[in-house]
C-alpha positions as CSV (number, residue, x, y, z in Angstrom):
1,X,-50.8,-164.0,68.5
2,X,-53.6,-164.2,71.0
3,X,-55.2,-167.6,71.9
4,X,-58.4,-168.0,73.8
5,X,-59.6,-171.1,75.6
6,X,-63.4,-171.3,76.0
7,X,-64.3,-173.6,79.0
8,X,-67.8,-174.6,79.6
9,X,-68.8,-175.0,83.2
10,X,-68.7,-178.5,84.6
11,X,-71.7,-180.9,84.7
12,X,-74.4,-179.2,86.8
13,X,-77.4,-180.4,88.7
14,X,-79.6,-178.9,85.9
15,X,-77.7,-180.8,83.2
16,X,-78.4,-184.0,85.1
17,X,-82.1,-183.3,85.6
18,X,-82.7,-182.0,82.1
19,X,-83.7,-178.5,83.2
20,X,-83.0,-175.3,81.3
21,X,-81.2,-173.6,84.1
22,X,-80.7,-170.2,82.5
23,X,-79.9,-167.6,85.1
24,X,-81.7,-169.4,87.9
25,X,-79.8,-169.2,91.2
26,X,-78.6,-172.3,93.1
27,X,-77.4,-174.4,90.2
28,X,-74.1,-176.0,91.2
29,X,-71.7,-178.5,89.8
30,X,-72.3,-182.2,90.7
31,X,-69.6,-184.3,92.3
32,X,-69.3,-186.2,89.0
33,X,-69.0,-182.8,87.2
34,X,-66.2,-181.7,89.5
35,X,-64.2,-184.9,89.0
36,X,-64.6,-184.8,85.3
37,X,-63.7,-181.1,85.1
38,X,-60.4,-181.7,87.0
39,X,-59.6,-184.5,84.6
40,X,-60.4,-182.3,81.6
41,X,-58.2,-179.5,82.9
42,X,-55.2,-181.8,82.9
43,X,-55.5,-181.8,79.1
44,X,-55.0,-178.0,78.7
45,X,-52.3,-177.2,76.1
46,X,-51.2,-174.2,78.1
47,X,-50.9,-173.4,81.8
48,X,-50.3,-169.6,82.1
49,X,-53.0,-167.2,81.1
50,X,-53.0,-163.4,81.1
51,X,-56.7,-163.1,81.9
52,X,-59.6,-165.3,83.0
53,X,-63.2,-164.0,82.5
54,X,-66.1,-166.0,83.8
55,X,-69.9,-165.7,84.0
56,X,-71.1,-164.6,87.4
57,X,-73.4,-167.6,87.8
58,X,-72.6,-170.2,90.5
59,X,-71.7,-173.1,88.3
60,X,-69.2,-170.9,86.4
61,X,-67.7,-169.4,89.6
62,X,-67.2,-172.9,90.8
63,X,-65.5,-173.9,87.6
64,X,-63.3,-170.8,87.7
65,X,-62.1,-171.8,91.2
66,X,-61.2,-175.3,90.0
67,X,-59.5,-174.0,86.9
68,X,-57.3,-171.7,89.1
69,X,-56.0,-174.9,90.8
70,X,-54.9,-176.3,87.4
71,X,-53.5,-173.1,85.7
72,X,-52.0,-169.7,86.6
73,X,-54.0,-166.6,85.8
74,X,-52.5,-163.1,86.1
75,X,-56.0,-161.6,86.4
76,X,-59.5,-163.1,87.1
77,X,-62.6,-161.1,86.6
78,X,-66.4,-161.8,86.7
79,X,-67.9,-160.6,83.4
80,X,-71.6,-160.1,82.7
81,X,-70.9,-160.1,78.9
82,X,-70.4,-163.9,79.1
83,X,-73.4,-164.7,81.4
84,X,-75.9,-167.3,80.3
85,X,-78.7,-166.4,77.9
86,X,-81.7,-164.9,79.7
87,X,-84.3,-167.5,78.8
88,X,-87.1,-165.6,80.5
89,X,-90.2,-167.7,81.1
90,X,-88.4,-170.8,79.8
91,X,-86.0,-170.7,82.8
92,X,-86.3,-173.7,85.0
93,X,-88.5,-175.7,82.7
94,X,-87.8,-179.3,81.6
95,X,-86.2,-179.5,78.1
96,X,-88.6,-182.3,77.1
97,X,-91.5,-180.0,77.8
98,X,-89.9,-177.0,76.0
99,X,-89.4,-179.2,72.9
100,X,-93.1,-179.1,72.4
101,X,-93.3,-175.3,72.3
102,X,-93.8,-173.7,68.8
103,X,-90.7,-171.5,69.4
104,X,-88.5,-174.6,69.7
105,X,-88.3,-175.1,66.0
106,X,-87.2,-171.5,65.5
107,X,-84.5,-171.9,68.2
108,X,-83.1,-175.0,66.5
109,X,-83.3,-173.9,62.8
110,X,-83.5,-170.1,62.8
111,X,-81.7,-169.1,66.0
112,X,-81.2,-165.5,64.8
113,X,-85.0,-165.0,64.8
114,X,-85.6,-166.5,68.3
115,X,-86.4,-164.4,71.3
116,X,-87.3,-166.1,74.5
117,X,-90.6,-164.9,76.1
118,X,-89.8,-162.4,78.8
119,X,-86.1,-162.8,78.1
120,X,-83.3,-162.2,75.6
121,X,-82.9,-163.0,72.0
122,X,-80.2,-165.3,70.8
123,X,-78.8,-162.5,68.6
124,X,-78.5,-160.2,71.5
125,X,-76.6,-162.8,73.5
126,X,-74.3,-163.5,70.6
127,X,-73.6,-159.8,70.0
128,X,-72.6,-159.2,73.6
129,X,-70.3,-162.2,74.0
130,X,-68.6,-161.8,70.6
131,X,-68.1,-158.1,71.2
132,X,-66.4,-159.0,74.5
133,X,-64.1,-161.5,72.7
134,X,-63.1,-158.9,70.1
135,X,-62.2,-156.5,73.0
136,X,-60.2,-159.2,74.7
137,X,-58.3,-160.1,71.6
138,X,-57.4,-156.5,71.0
139,X,-56.2,-156.2,74.6
140,X,-54.0,-159.3,74.2
141,X,-52.5,-158.0,71.0
142,X,-51.7,-154.7,72.8
143,X,-50.1,-156.7,75.6
144,X,-48.0,-158.6,73.1
145,X,-46.8,-155.4,71.5
146,X,-45.8,-154.1,74.9
147,X,-43.9,-157.3,75.5
148,X,-41.9,-156.8,72.3
149,X,-41.1,-153.1,73.2
150,X,-40.0,-154.1,76.7
151,X,-37.8,-156.9,75.4
152,X,-36.2,-154.6,72.8
153,X,-35.5,-152.0,75.4
154,X,-33.9,-154.6,77.7
155,X,-32.0,-156.2,74.9
156,X,-31.2,-153.6,72.2
157,X,-29.3,-156.2,70.1
158,X,-32.3,-158.5,69.9
159,X,-34.1,-158.8,66.6
160,X,-36.2,-155.6,66.3
161,X,-39.9,-156.3,66.4
162,X,-39.5,-160.0,66.7
163,X,-42.7,-161.5,68.2
164,X,-42.6,-163.3,71.5
165,X,-44.8,-166.0,72.8
166,X,-48.5,-165.6,72.4
167,X,-50.8,-164.3,75.1
168,X,-53.5,-166.7,76.3
169,X,-56.8,-165.9,77.9
170,X,-59.7,-168.1,79.2
171,X,-63.4,-167.5,79.2
172,X,-65.6,-169.7,81.4
173,X,-69.2,-169.6,80.2
174,X,-72.2,-171.6,79.1
175,X,-73.0,-173.9,76.2
176,X,-75.0,-171.5,73.9
177,X,-72.6,-168.6,74.6
178,X,-69.6,-170.7,73.7
179,X,-71.3,-172.0,70.6
180,X,-72.1,-168.4,69.5
181,X,-68.4,-167.4,70.0
182,X,-67.3,-170.4,67.9
183,X,-69.8,-169.7,65.2
184,X,-68.6,-166.1,65.0
185,X,-64.9,-167.2,64.8
186,X,-65.7,-169.6,61.9
187,X,-67.8,-167.1,60.1
188,X,-70.8,-169.4,60.5
189,X,-74.3,-167.9,60.4
190,X,-75.9,-167.8,63.8
191,X,-78.8,-169.8,62.3
192,X,-76.4,-172.8,62.1
193,X,-74.9,-172.6,65.6
194,X,-77.1,-175.4,66.9
195,X,-75.0,-177.7,64.7
196,X,-72.2,-177.2,67.2
197,X,-71.8,-179.2,70.4
198,X,-69.8,-178.4,73.5
199,X,-70.0,-180.8,76.4
200,X,-70.1,-179.7,80.0
201,X,-66.5,-179.2,81.3
202,X,-65.0,-179.3,77.9
203,X,-62.6,-176.7,76.5
204,X,-62.3,-175.2,73.0
205,X,-59.2,-173.4,71.7
206,X,-59.4,-170.6,69.1
207,X,-56.2,-169.0,67.7
208,X,-56.6,-165.3,66.8
209,X,-53.1,-164.8,65.7
210,X,-53.8,-164.6,61.9
211,X,-56.0,-162.6,59.7
212,X,-58.9,-164.9,60.5
213,X,-59.5,-167.0,63.7
214,X,-58.6,-170.6,63.6
215,X,-60.5,-173.3,65.6
216,X,-57.6,-175.4,66.9
217,X,-59.7,-177.7,69.2
218,X,-63.3,-178.1,70.1
219,X,-65.2,-179.7,73.0
220,X,-62.1,-181.5,74.3
221,X,-62.9,-183.7,77.3
222,X,-61.2,-186.5,79.1
223,X,-64.4,-188.5,79.2
224,X,-66.0,-187.8,75.8
225,X,-69.7,-187.1,75.6
226,X,-70.4,-189.5,78.5
227,X,-70.5,-186.4,80.7
228,X,-73.9,-185.3,79.5
229,X,-77.0,-187.0,78.2
230,X,-77.9,-183.9,76.2
231,X,-76.5,-183.5,72.7
232,X,-75.3,-180.0,72.1
233,X,-74.1,-177.2,74.3
234,X,-76.9,-175.4,76.1
235,X,-79.3,-178.3,75.7
236,X,-81.2,-176.6,72.9
237,X,-81.3,-179.6,70.6
């Protein structure tokens, strides 16, 4: 019964200035972003996690440190599979300026066909992060089976094979990466993923316990969309 929480990094200096940060160094959370993130984490539906994976970028590392104050994690790892898209030559440019580029329309309406100049395609980014989620879900399911076996050995009279509590994991990443994971869970074509919106510092909950994933909550924040002037995770709309 694995459950995964997707946490977008808190409001960053690039979010405030309207810059496409990408993988540029030195992009940190703002004071407002830290305060809002702490408030959002108080809303988490669960406080003990088997695993925390986070992007290596500074704003996600900061977010992971703050999350570790609000919840317990058995294991914390940096994971390149959930790093921000490589926006190539678009990195560091103002979003208003990028909106005039011919490629912008493809990014918004036909994301699966978009490749950033000198960078990564949206399809490549979606493939790497969703593959990592599938591996994580498989590991959580294996952990749950091991829990049942251990409990049965310790208590032979217990109901054989009775499932125990679900294993939870958290992924701290970036807007477009989280949107790609949500789209995959919903069976939504990647071309439609810009119709999703995940605010900075928000969390999304996906239940992988059944035959198909179930989106239990999306872009939950304590302050609503007031945290960001940009509509849509990743600022690509």
